[in-house]
Wavefront OBJ file of the C-alpha trace (Angstrom):
o trace
v 10.175 -2.554 18.390
v 9.197 0.915 17.757
v 8.781 3.831 19.949
v 4.968 3.822 20.012
v 5.161 0.232 21.169
v 7.639 0.962 23.936
v 5.659 3.879 24.980
v 2.368 1.742 25.254
v 4.176 -0.923 27.193
v 5.647 1.873 29.476
v 2.084 3.114 30.050
v 0.746 -0.248 30.632
v 3.465 -1.005 33.193
v 3.085 2.313 34.973
v -0.765 1.771 35.208
v -0.070 -1.760 36.592
v 2.237 -0.297 39.145
v -0.208 2.455 40.074
v -3.017 -0.293 40.430
v -0.746 -2.516 42.616
v 0.134 0.353 44.914
v -3.483 1.241 45.146
v -4.519 -2.316 46.246
v -1.622 -2.420 48.777
v -2.692 0.824 50.357
v -6.438 -0.422 50.600
v -5.134 -3.652 51.956
v -2.954 -1.706 54.676
v -6.188 0.519 55.226
v -8.206 -2.322 56.022
v -5.886 -4.029 58.272
v -5.622 -0.869 60.228
v -9.377 -0.590 60.521
v -9.542 -4.054 61.614
v -6.768 -3.614 64.192
v -8.899 -0.765 65.555
v -12.423 -2.568 65.734
v -10.671 -5.576 67.471
v -8.864 -3.403 69.803
v -11.741 -1.363 70.779
v -14.025 -4.424 71.135
v -11.402 -6.443 73.210
v -10.815 -3.357 75.456
v -14.620 -2.946 76.123
v -14.966 -6.531 76.836
v -11.850 -6.824 79.202
v -13.249 -3.996 81.200
v -16.663 -6.181 81.709
v -14.191 -9.275 82.522
v -12.584 -7.404 85.137
v -15.822 -6.090 86.626
v -17.062 -9.655 86.606
v -13.915 -10.857 88.263
v -14.368 -8.399 91.247
v -18.093 -9.019 91.691
v -18.128 -12.828 91.140
v -17.841 -13.673 94.962
v -20.895 -11.774 95.705
v -22.660 -13.664 93.314
v -22.608 -16.923 94.994
v -26.091 -16.617 95.923
v -27.879 -18.755 98.242
v -31.172 -20.535 97.187
v -33.532 -17.993 98.737
v -34.993 -14.631 97.507
v -32.240 -12.409 96.307
v -33.299 -9.092 98.187
v -29.928 -7.444 97.344
v -30.433 -7.912 93.381
v -30.291 -4.272 92.687
v -26.787 -3.973 94.436
v -25.592 -6.827 92.325
v -26.859 -5.033 89.259
v -25.147 -1.569 90.255
v -21.811 -3.690 90.928
v -22.046 -5.237 87.405
v -22.653 -1.839 85.669
v -19.986 -0.080 87.572
v -17.925 0.876 84.365
v -17.723 3.681 81.748
v -19.399 1.479 79.301
v -22.511 0.647 81.388
v -22.510 3.351 84.206
v -25.431 5.192 82.577
v -27.912 2.385 83.237
v -27.073 1.913 86.882
v -29.588 3.934 88.021
v -32.275 2.128 86.010
v -32.534 -0.712 88.477
v -33.995 1.562 91.098
v -36.572 2.639 88.513
v -37.432 -0.667 86.581
v -41.073 0.501 85.624
v -40.336 3.941 84.503
v -40.461 4.458 80.849
v -37.413 6.797 80.416
v -35.084 4.278 82.498
v -36.720 1.328 80.631
v -35.747 2.748 77.325
v -32.163 3.703 78.374
v -31.722 0.049 79.818
v -32.859 -1.814 76.612
v -30.857 0.613 74.334
v -27.633 -0.462 76.190
v -28.757 -4.034 76.187
v -29.122 -3.788 72.375
v -25.426 -2.119 72.195
v -24.101 -5.267 73.937
v -25.809 -7.307 71.574
v -24.333 -5.550 68.615
v -21.032 -5.838 70.282
v -21.413 -9.558 70.515
v -22.456 -9.810 66.729
v -19.398 -7.824 65.813
v -17.204 -10.212 67.873
v -18.048 -13.002 65.507
v -17.105 -10.864 62.453
v -13.913 -9.319 63.517
v -12.298 -12.080 65.353
v -11.781 -15.589 63.778
v -12.749 -18.880 64.893
v -13.038 -19.679 68.638
v -12.005 -16.159 69.919
v -14.734 -14.439 68.206
v -17.385 -16.936 69.664
v -15.839 -16.769 73.133
v -16.135 -12.959 73.133
v -19.603 -12.913 71.895
v -21.039 -15.696 74.116
v -19.556 -13.873 77.056
v -21.059 -10.364 76.055
v -24.461 -12.249 75.353
v -24.169 -13.950 78.711
v -23.176 -10.498 80.559
v -26.244 -8.851 78.755
v -28.533 -11.876 79.710
v -27.683 -11.560 83.462
v -28.157 -7.907 83.607
v -31.741 -8.478 81.865
v -32.274 -11.166 84.455
v -31.446 -8.992 87.574
v -33.578 -6.188 86.123
v -36.640 -8.536 85.683
v -36.039 -9.944 88.958
v -36.136 -6.558 90.436
v -39.523 -6.288 88.900
v -40.658 -9.371 90.667
v -39.338 -7.989 93.881
v -41.493 -4.661 93.511
v -44.322 -7.022 92.763
v -43.666 -9.029 96.029
v -43.510 -5.843 97.896
v -46.920 -4.566 96.406
v -48.710 -7.816 97.294
v -47.564 -7.948 100.565
v -48.674 -4.272 101.401
v -51.901 -4.696 99.687
v -52.823 -8.220 101.095
v -50.782 -7.613 104.363
v -49.517 -11.171 103.926
v -45.949 -12.757 104.726
v -42.875 -12.801 102.812
v -43.480 -16.329 101.971
v -46.894 -15.611 100.687
v -45.972 -12.884 98.655
v -43.089 -14.756 97.127
v -45.405 -17.620 95.973
v -47.912 -14.919 94.639
v -45.464 -13.208 92.629
v -43.723 -16.328 91.074
v -40.458 -15.421 92.695
v -39.327 -18.989 92.439
v -39.548 -19.221 88.810
v -37.617 -15.754 88.170
v -35.019 -16.852 90.855
v -34.482 -19.828 88.761
v -33.798 -18.098 85.476
v -31.541 -15.651 87.486
v -29.466 -18.472 88.727
v -29.140 -19.892 85.338
v -28.068 -16.587 83.726
v -25.440 -16.338 86.287
v -24.320 -19.917 85.704
v -24.069 -19.157 81.770
v -22.044 -16.176 82.535
v -19.671 -17.808 84.854
v -18.998 -20.621 82.400
v -18.402 -18.012 79.403
v -16.058 -15.870 81.659
v -13.827 -19.172 82.415
v -13.747 -20.151 78.740
v -12.808 -16.504 77.648
v -10.185 -16.018 80.405
v -8.359 -19.333 79.754
v -4.601 -18.439 79.161
v -4.851 -20.316 75.688
v -7.767 -18.191 74.597
v -6.731 -14.610 75.678
v -3.280 -15.623 73.871
v -5.158 -16.414 70.554
v -7.123 -13.204 71.012
v -4.104 -10.975 71.544
v -2.387 -12.513 68.449
v -5.510 -11.789 66.386
v -5.424 -8.188 67.545
v -1.582 -8.011 66.468
v -2.805 -8.971 62.973
v -0.869 -12.278 63.033
v 1.526 -13.116 60.290
v 3.343 -16.364 61.343
v 2.067 -19.634 59.976
v 1.127 -20.813 63.497
v -0.767 -17.936 64.238
v -2.676 -17.909 60.953
v -3.475 -21.584 61.833
v -4.791 -20.745 65.018
v -7.038 -18.106 63.788
v -8.873 -20.557 61.779
v -10.240 -22.596 64.912
l 1 2 3 4 5 6 7 8 9 10 11 12 13 14 15 16 17 18 19 20 21 22 23 24 25 26 27 28 29 30 31 32 33 34 35 36 37 38 39 40 41 42 43 44 45 46 47 48 49 50 51 52 53 54 55 56 57 58 59 60 61 62 63 64 65 66 67 68 69 70 71 72 73 74 75 76 77 78 79 80 81 82 83 84 85 86 87 88 89 90 91 92 93 94 95 96 97 98 99 100 101 102 103 104 105 106 107 108 109 110 111 112 113 114 115 116 117 118 119 120 121 122 123 124 125 126 127 128 129 130 131 132 133 134 135 136 137 138 139 140 141 142 143 144 145 146 147 148 149 150 151 152 153 154 155 156 157 158 159 160 161 162 163 164 165 166 167 168 169 170 171 172 173 174 175 176 177 178 179 180 181 182 183 184 185 186 187 188 189 190 191 192 193 194 195 196 197 198 199 200 201 202 203 204 205 206 207 208 209 210 211 212 213 214 215 216 217 218 219
């Protein structure tokens, strides 16, 4: 074997090593980005989980008009992620507040979609369903507050009783949807906060490497 052949082989080997190092660096960078996305998403979700846990007792509503819906909305948005829309419930028919509210709902929907991609299997689905359910309850509370405003308007205009204003505004139908949204969030919360589920989520955030953890990530 002459020196030209040896030099060519050496150059090819060096190029292969350089390519391998580059691939490893890309892989490591992707893992770090995935870790950051999972961690940020889970921290945001945990803040909503804790807020719902604190607020859940007051969401055990009696089957009657929910005149304190705005207070429940404020409690469920009392976190850095949602605090900018807490005041929207007091101005449900004003354009600027309405736009701000729907932009935040879109953000929650985006987070739910992201959860399905960055977390694998059931953990991703559990996070996504909880975020979607949280968004759904906020929307139902907001819409119900509009109904309460309509009831008040009807009562003042017609000088009628609360029962008559309730019937005219279709409050019972909106209340049923509100209760449905509340029950859906409760179920998603219980599923997400089950010990096994939170354990699997945290293992994925740690970029699991054991055989068992890789198997868990598939389901």
